N, C-alpha and C positions, 0 to 999 in steps of 0.2 A: 840407668843413665843419670848422671849428675850434671846439673846445669846451673848457671848463674843468669839471672835476669837483671839487666842493666837498663836504666832509664830514669829520668827525673821524677820527682814526686808527682803523682797524678797521671802518670803515663799508662797505667793499667796493669802494672806488674802483679799486684795482689789479685786482681780479677782473673788474670790468665793463670796464675799459680793455682788458684782454687779449682779452675777447670782441669788442670793437669792432675791435681790431687784426686778429684772425683773420677776422672776418666782413666787414669793410668796407675793410680795407687801410689804415686810418688808422695813424698813428705815435703811440706813447705817449711824451710828453716828460716824463719823471719827473726832477725835479731831482736826486735822489740817484743815479739810474742815469746821468744825463749827467755828473755830477761824477766818478763812478767810471770811466766810459769815457774821459773826457778825461784823467784822471790816468794811466790805463794806455796812452793813445795815444802819448805822447811828443811831441805837437804843441806849438806855442808856447803855446796856451791851456792845454794839459794840464800843461805845466811850471809855469805860473802857479798853477793849481789845486793841484798837488802841493806847491808851496812854501807856499802859504797854509795848506793842511791840515796840513802837517808842523809848522808853527809853532803849530798848535792854534787858529788864528784862524777866524772865520766867513767864509765865502765871500761877497763883496760882491754886491749886486744887479747891478752892472755885469758881473761875471764870468758870472753866471747868464744875463743877457740876451745876452751874447756867445755863450754855448753854444747858446742857443735860436736866435740868428741863424745860427750855423753850420749847425744842423739844417735850418732853413727854406731857406737858400741852397743846401744840398746837394741839394734836391729830395726829401728823404726824406719830407716831409710833403705831397707832391703830392695825396694823396687825403684830406688833413685831418690835424689834430693834436689830440691829447687832452692838455691840460695837467693834470698830476697833481702836486700839491704846490707849485704856483706858479701864480698869485701867492698870497702869504699876507698881504700888507699893501696899503694903498691906494697907496703909492708904487710898489710892484711892479706893481699893476694898471695904473697910468698908464704905467709903462715898457713893459709888455707891449703896451698899446694903441698906443703910439707906434711900437714895433718892427713890429707887424703892419701898421700904416698905411704905414710906410716900405718894407715889402716888397710893398705892394699887396694885402694880405690883410685880412680882417675876423675878428672874434670873433663867431661866430654864436650861441652859446648858453652859458650858465653853468647847470649843473645841480647842485643841492644834494641830496645823499642825506641825508634826515632820519632820525635814529635815536634810540632811547631810550638815554640814557646808561648806566643800570644794566644793561640788557640787553647793551649793548656791553662793559661791564666783565666781565660773566659770560662773554661770547663769548671775550674775550681770555684770561681765566683758564683756560677750558676748552681753548682752543687750545694753551696752554702745557702743560697736563696731558697732552693727547694727544701732543704732540711729545715730551715727556719719556718717556712710556710707550713710544713708538716708538723711543726712543734717539736722537732728533734733538736738535740744539742749540736751547735755548730762549733767546730774547732776554732780557737782564737787566731790561728794562722791561715784560715781559709779566707783570705782577702787578697786583692791584687798586689799590693805592696809586699806583703809577707811572702807571697808566692814567687814574686820576682827575686827576692832575696834568697829564698830556698833554691831556686833554679841556679842563681849565680854560685851559691855554695856547692851545689851538686856538680856543676861543670868544673869548678876550681878543684874540688877534691877528687872527682871520679874520672875526669877526662884522661889522666895518664893510664887508666886501666884499659881504655880503648886500644891504645897503641901496644900496651903490654900483651893483651890477649890476641891482638891481630898478629903480632910478631910470633906468638906461640901457635898460630894456626887454629885458634879456637873460636874466633869471633865471627858472628853472623849478625847482619842488621836487617830489621824488618820495619815496615811502616806501622808505627803505633797509632796513627791517626785513622786507620781503616776501621771498619765495623768490628765489634768484638769477635764475631764469628770469623771474619777474614783474618784478623790478627791471630786467632787460635789456629787457623789452618796454616798460616805462614809460619807460626811458631813451631808447629809439628814438622813442617817441611824443613825448617832450619835445624831442628833436632836430628832429623834423619839424614841431613845433607852433608 
């Protein structure tokens, strides 16, 4: 089963993806993780990624699709893939659909974790305080103002995907504010529904 997890930063997509990886053997295809891994790998694609990032440029959709293609063709996603952080735009959604079709695969479900923005801002701020108190490194953008900006950008860029996948009959929505266990149960029900 191949799914996309949609939701703003801090909604719990990564937490839920890790549970699916552990429990069902799926692979999490996180754009950021793939870019870091490619950069460290020394492969031809990795050299391209490293060069683009060294210049401070944004990685193109073609590069990200190439990285996803590598993962799919390696067999790593034999038990299914969880797309986390991709697609973010309609063009990326089309490119992902074309890639999956070319590999003989389908996108089975798009699951949106719905959250309350202000609660999410508080969650991120509290997480930063807890990390700081524990002596851990705190992300520079883990503050209320930065989080509100990230949310605004997320909704601006990603909201068209909600209608896109709804129109394709792929969209399911779950309450991302529930407990982690309840979200996991709702996620599994949405995957099978």
